[in-house]
C-alpha positions as CSV (number, residue, x, y, z in Angstrom):
1,M,-1.3,65.4,-10.4
2,P,-1.0,63.2,-7.4
3,D,2.4,63.8,-5.5
4,A,5.1,61.5,-5.6
5,G,4.4,60.2,-1.8
6,V,1.0,58.8,-3.1
7,Q,2.3,57.3,-6.0
8,A,5.1,55.7,-4.1
9,Q,2.3,54.3,-1.5
10,H,0.1,53.1,-4.4
11,R,3.0,50.9,-5.9
12,A,4.0,49.4,-2.6
13,G,0.3,48.4,-1.9
14,G,0.2,46.5,-5.3
15,V,-2.6,46.2,-7.9
16,I,-5.7,43.7,-8.1
17,H,-6.0,42.4,-11.5
18,D,-9.1,41.2,-13.1
19,L,-7.8,37.8,-15.0
20,G,-11.5,37.5,-16.2
21,Y,-12.3,34.0,-13.9
22,R,-16.2,33.6,-14.1
23,G,-17.9,33.1,-10.6
24,Y,-20.2,30.1,-10.1
25,D,-23.6,31.1,-10.0
26,G,-25.5,27.6,-10.5
27,P,-27.0,25.6,-7.8
28,R,-24.6,24.5,-5.0
29,L,-25.0,20.7,-4.1
30,G,-25.4,19.9,-0.5
31,R,-24.4,17.2,1.9
32,V,-25.9,14.2,-0.1
33,Q,-23.9,15.0,-3.1
34,I,-20.7,15.4,-1.3
35,V,-21.0,12.0,0.5
36,K,-21.7,10.3,-3.1
37,A,-18.8,12.2,-4.7
38,L,-16.4,11.0,-1.6
39,T,-17.7,7.5,-1.8
40,W,-17.2,7.2,-5.5
41,H,-13.6,8.6,-5.2
42,S,-12.9,6.2,-2.5
43,F,-14.2,3.2,-4.3
44,R,-12.1,4.2,-7.6
45,S,-9.0,4.4,-5.3
46,A,-9.6,1.0,-3.6
47,F,-9.0,-0.4,-7.1
48,G,-6.4,2.0,-8.2
49,I,-8.3,3.9,-10.6
50,G,-7.0,7.2,-11.0
51,R,-3.8,6.0,-9.5
52,G,-0.3,4.9,-11.0
53,V,0.6,1.5,-12.2
54,K,1.9,0.5,-8.3
55,G,-1.5,1.3,-7.1
56,K,-3.5,-1.2,-9.3
57,I,-1.0,-4.0,-8.8
58,V,-2.7,-5.5,-5.5
59,P,-6.2,-5.0,-6.2
60,V,-6.0,-6.1,-9.6
61,L,-4.1,-9.3,-8.7
62,A,-6.4,-10.1,-6.0
63,F,-9.4,-10.1,-8.3
64,I,-7.7,-12.1,-10.8
65,A,-6.7,-14.8,-8.5
66,M,-10.2,-14.9,-6.8
67,C,-11.8,-15.5,-10.1
68,L,-9.3,-18.4,-11.2
69,P,-11.4,-21.1,-9.5
70,T,-14.2,-20.0,-11.9
71,L,-12.1,-20.9,-15.0
72,V,-11.3,-24.3,-13.6
73,N,-14.8,-24.9,-12.9
74,A,-16.1,-23.9,-16.1
75,F,-13.6,-26.2,-18.0
76,A,-14.4,-29.2,-15.5
77,V,-18.6,-28.5,-15.8
78,A,-17.8,-28.4,-19.6
79,R,-16.4,-31.9,-19.6
80,G,-19.7,-33.0,-17.6
81,N,-18.5,-32.8,-14.1
82,A,-20.3,-31.5,-11.4
83,R,-19.7,-28.0,-10.1
84,L,-16.2,-27.8,-8.1
85,F,-17.2,-25.1,-5.5
86,G,-20.1,-24.4,-3.4
87,Y,-21.4,-20.8,-3.8
88,D,-21.4,-20.2,0.2
89,V,-18.0,-21.8,0.5
90,Y,-16.3,-20.6,-2.4
91,T,-12.4,-21.8,-2.0
92,P,-12.7,-20.5,1.8
93,S,-9.1,-20.6,2.3
94,L,-8.2,-18.6,-0.9
95,R,-10.9,-16.1,0.0
96,V,-9.6,-15.8,3.6
97,A,-5.9,-15.2,2.0
98,L,-7.1,-12.4,-0.7
99,V,-9.5,-10.6,1.6
100,T,-6.7,-10.0,4.1
101,I,-4.3,-8.9,1.2
102,F,-7.0,-6.5,-0.3
103,I,-8.0,-5.1,3.1
104,A,-4.6,-4.7,4.4
105,A,-3.3,-3.0,1.1
106,Q,-6.5,-0.8,0.3
107,A,-7.9,0.1,3.4
108,P,-4.9,2.2,4.5
109,E,-5.2,3.9,1.0
110,L,-8.6,5.2,1.7
111,V,-7.9,6.4,5.4
112,S,-4.2,6.9,6.0
113,R,-3.4,9.6,3.5
114,D,-6.0,12.1,4.6
115,L,-4.6,11.2,8.6
116,R,-1.2,11.8,7.7
117,S,-1.9,15.0,5.7
118,H,-4.2,16.3,8.4
119,V,-6.4,17.5,5.8
120,L,-9.6,16.4,7.6
121,P,-10.5,19.7,8.8
122,L,-10.8,21.2,5.0
123,Y,-13.3,18.1,4.5
124,F,-15.3,19.8,7.3
125,C,-15.2,23.2,6.2
126,R,-17.8,21.8,3.6
127,P,-21.3,20.9,4.7
128,L,-20.1,17.6,5.9
129,R,-21.1,16.0,9.1
130,R,-18.6,14.2,11.2
131,G,-20.1,10.8,10.5
132,D,-20.4,11.4,6.9
133,Y,-16.4,11.0,6.1
134,P,-16.3,7.5,7.6
135,L,-19.5,6.7,6.3
136,A,-18.5,7.4,2.6
137,K,-15.4,5.3,3.3
138,Y,-17.2,2.3,4.7
139,L,-19.5,2.1,1.7
140,A,-16.7,2.5,-0.6
141,M,-14.5,-0.4,1.1
142,T,-17.8,-2.4,1.4
143,G,-18.7,-1.8,-2.3
144,A,-15.1,-2.9,-3.3
145,L,-15.2,-6.1,-1.2
146,L,-18.5,-7.1,-3.0
147,V,-16.9,-6.7,-6.3
148,L,-13.8,-9.0,-4.9
149,I,-16.2,-11.5,-3.4
150,E,-19.6,-11.4,-5.3
151,V,-18.3,-10.9,-9.0
152,P,-16.4,-14.5,-8.9
153,L,-19.9,-16.1,-7.8
154,F,-21.6,-14.8,-10.8
155,L,-18.8,-15.9,-13.0
156,L,-19.2,-19.4,-11.3
157,Y,-23.0,-19.4,-11.7
158,V,-22.6,-18.3,-15.6
159,G,-19.7,-21.0,-16.0
160,T,-22.1,-23.7,-14.6
161,I,-25.5,-22.7,-16.2
162,A,-23.8,-22.5,-19.6
163,S,-23.1,-26.1,-19.8
164,A,-26.6,-27.3,-18.3
165,K,-28.6,-29.5,-20.0
166,N,-32.2,-28.6,-18.9
167,G,-34.1,-25.7,-17.4
168,S,-34.2,-27.2,-13.8
169,A,-30.3,-27.1,-13.4
170,V,-30.6,-23.3,-13.8
171,W,-33.3,-23.0,-11.5
172,H,-31.2,-25.4,-9.0
173,E,-28.1,-23.2,-9.6
174,T,-30.0,-20.0,-9.1
175,R,-31.4,-21.0,-5.6
176,A,-27.8,-22.2,-4.8
177,L,-26.4,-18.7,-5.7
178,I,-28.5,-16.7,-3.7
179,P,-27.2,-18.0,-0.2
180,G,-23.8,-17.5,-1.5
181,L,-24.3,-14.0,-2.3
182,G,-25.8,-13.5,1.3
183,V,-22.6,-14.8,2.8
184,G,-20.4,-12.7,0.5
185,L,-22.5,-9.6,1.7
186,M,-21.7,-10.6,5.3
187,W,-17.9,-10.8,4.4
188,A,-18.0,-7.2,2.8
189,V,-19.9,-5.6,5.5
190,L,-17.9,-7.0,8.3
191,F,-14.4,-6.7,6.9
192,A,-14.8,-3.4,5.6
193,A,-15.4,-2.0,9.1
194,I,-12.8,-4.2,10.4
195,G,-10.1,-3.0,7.7
196,L,-11.0,0.8,8.1
197,V,-11.0,1.0,11.9
198,L,-7.5,-1.0,12.2
199,A,-6.2,1.2,9.4
200,S,-7.4,4.4,11.2
201,F,-5.1,3.7,13.9
202,T,-2.3,5.6,12.2
203,G,-1.5,7.9,9.3
204,R,1.6,6.0,8.1
205,R,0.6,3.7,5.3
206,A,3.2,1.0,6.3
207,Y,1.9,0.7,9.7
208,S,-1.6,0.4,8.9
209,T,-1.0,-2.2,6.5
210,G,1.2,-4.2,9.1
211,I,-1.8,-3.5,11.8
212,V,-4.6,-4.8,9.5
213,A,-2.5,-7.9,8.2
214,I,-1.2,-9.1,11.4
215,S,-4.5,-8.8,13.2
216,C,-6.2,-10.8,10.8
217,V,-3.5,-13.4,10.3
218,L,-3.1,-13.9,14.0
219,T,-6.7,-14.4,14.9
220,F,-7.4,-16.6,12.0
221,F,-4.7,-18.8,12.9
222,L,-5.2,-19.0,16.5
223,A,-9.2,-20.2,15.6
224,L,-7.6,-22.7,13.4
225,L,-5.5,-24.2,16.2
226,L,-8.2,-24.1,18.5
227,I,-10.6,-25.7,16.1
228,Q,-7.8,-28.6,15.4
229,A,-7.1,-29.0,19.2
230,E,-10.6,-29.2,20.0
231,G,-11.8,-31.0,16.9
232,G,-9.5,-33.9,17.2
233,Q,-10.9,-34.9,20.5
234,S,-14.6,-34.4,19.5
235,A,-16.4,-32.4,16.6
236,T,-19.5,-32.3,18.7
237,S,-17.6,-31.2,22.0
238,T,-18.6,-27.7,23.3
239,G,-14.8,-26.7,22.7
240,A,-14.9,-27.7,19.0
241,R,-18.4,-25.8,18.6
242,I,-17.1,-22.4,20.2
243,A,-13.4,-22.6,18.9
244,G,-14.6,-20.5,15.9
245,L,-15.3,-17.4,18.1
246,F,-11.7,-16.1,17.8
247,S,-11.6,-14.9,14.4
248,P,-13.9,-12.8,12.1
249,F,-13.4,-15.5,9.5
250,T,-14.5,-18.1,11.7
251,I,-17.1,-16.4,13.0
252,L,-18.8,-15.8,9.9
253,D,-18.3,-19.4,8.9
254,G,-20.1,-20.1,12.1
255,V,-23.0,-17.9,11.2
256,R,-23.2,-19.4,7.8
257,V,-23.4,-23.1,9.3
258,W,-25.8,-21.6,11.8
259,L,-28.0,-20.4,8.8
260,G,-28.0,-23.8,7.0
261,G,-24.8,-24.2,5.2
262,S,-22.6,-27.2,5.4
263,A,-20.1,-27.8,7.9
264,Q,-18.1,-30.3,5.9
265,T,-16.8,-27.8,3.6
266,G,-16.0,-24.8,5.7
267,L,-13.9,-23.6,8.3
268,V,-15.7,-24.5,11.6
269,A,-17.7,-27.3,12.8
270,D,-21.4,-27.1,13.3
271,P,-22.2,-24.7,16.1
272,G,-25.0,-26.5,17.2
273,R,-27.0,-24.6,19.8
274,Y,-24.0,-22.0,19.9
275,G,-24.9,-20.9,16.4
276,P,-26.9,-17.9,17.9
277,L,-23.9,-16.8,19.8
278,Y,-21.7,-16.6,16.4
279,G,-24.5,-14.5,15.0
280,V,-24.6,-11.9,18.2
281,L,-20.9,-11.8,18.2
282,A,-20.7,-10.9,14.4
283,V,-23.1,-8.2,15.2
284,L,-21.2,-7.0,18.2
285,V,-17.7,-7.0,16.4
286,L,-19.4,-5.0,13.5
287,A,-21.1,-2.4,15.9
288,A,-17.8,-2.1,17.8
289,C,-15.7,-1.5,14.4
290,L,-18.2,1.3,13.1
291,G,-18.5,3.1,16.5
292,G,-14.7,2.9,16.9
293,L,-14.5,4.2,13.2
294,A,-16.7,7.3,13.8
295,A,-15.0,8.2,17.3
296,R,-11.5,8.0,15.5
297,Y,-12.7,10.5,12.9
298,R,-14.9,12.6,15.4
299,K,-11.4,13.1,17.1
300,A,-9.2,13.5,14.1
301,S,-11.5,16.2,12.6
302,Q,-10.8,18.4,15.9
303,S,-7.0,18.0,15.6
């Protein structure tokens, strides 16, 4: 029989109980599957899926507001009128406002919470490289913006061809839709990067939202003021052609016009020989934002 001292020591050390939990002996998914899972989770979060009612208000209302012009167009086309909106210039002012609201509200949701909670080192305990986390967030935000921008174009297309009286109209609408989808892709790719890099400056969501919103609004109105000031003198002057280089919204519209879109219904004048400058600047802004996002998370993962 063990003496009393051994029994007391055994009681003080505690006992390990077998609760019957089963271990995992199956295949362990690697880095690619982790990135996919993080991308899908972030994409759902961008639309408030898996969150409370408050988290769904902004993305749902933004999406509904973006789709409202398609209903007006369907009603007008059904009465024999021509299509009201171009696919590549789908309500430009409304798109600017709603994209700003969407990225200002949802980009912080994707990045600020993890920064505030200091959980990034936990992510990188897994087989996840430093660039995989921002890549997953960027893919998710780009996908969310594609839904916000491109789905209304498809609805506009369907509503127009539904009232078409001949097959040639369907082909005409299809040819017009493709450039519009390309413009929407440019918007999604660039503004996902801009929204995320600005939102990643701080872990405080309110500050992140303010940084994104103020940056987008101020640059847009600065560009508009310059366009109006220079355009009032001459729409073909050098100042009028380069006035759109001060905002990502007008930069993308300048790229659209340079690639063959109409300048009469967009945000900027015909850039003329300065068109390549718009294209180069758009690429540089995208590269700077993606590089800044990667550098931000390289630093944050070590803190």
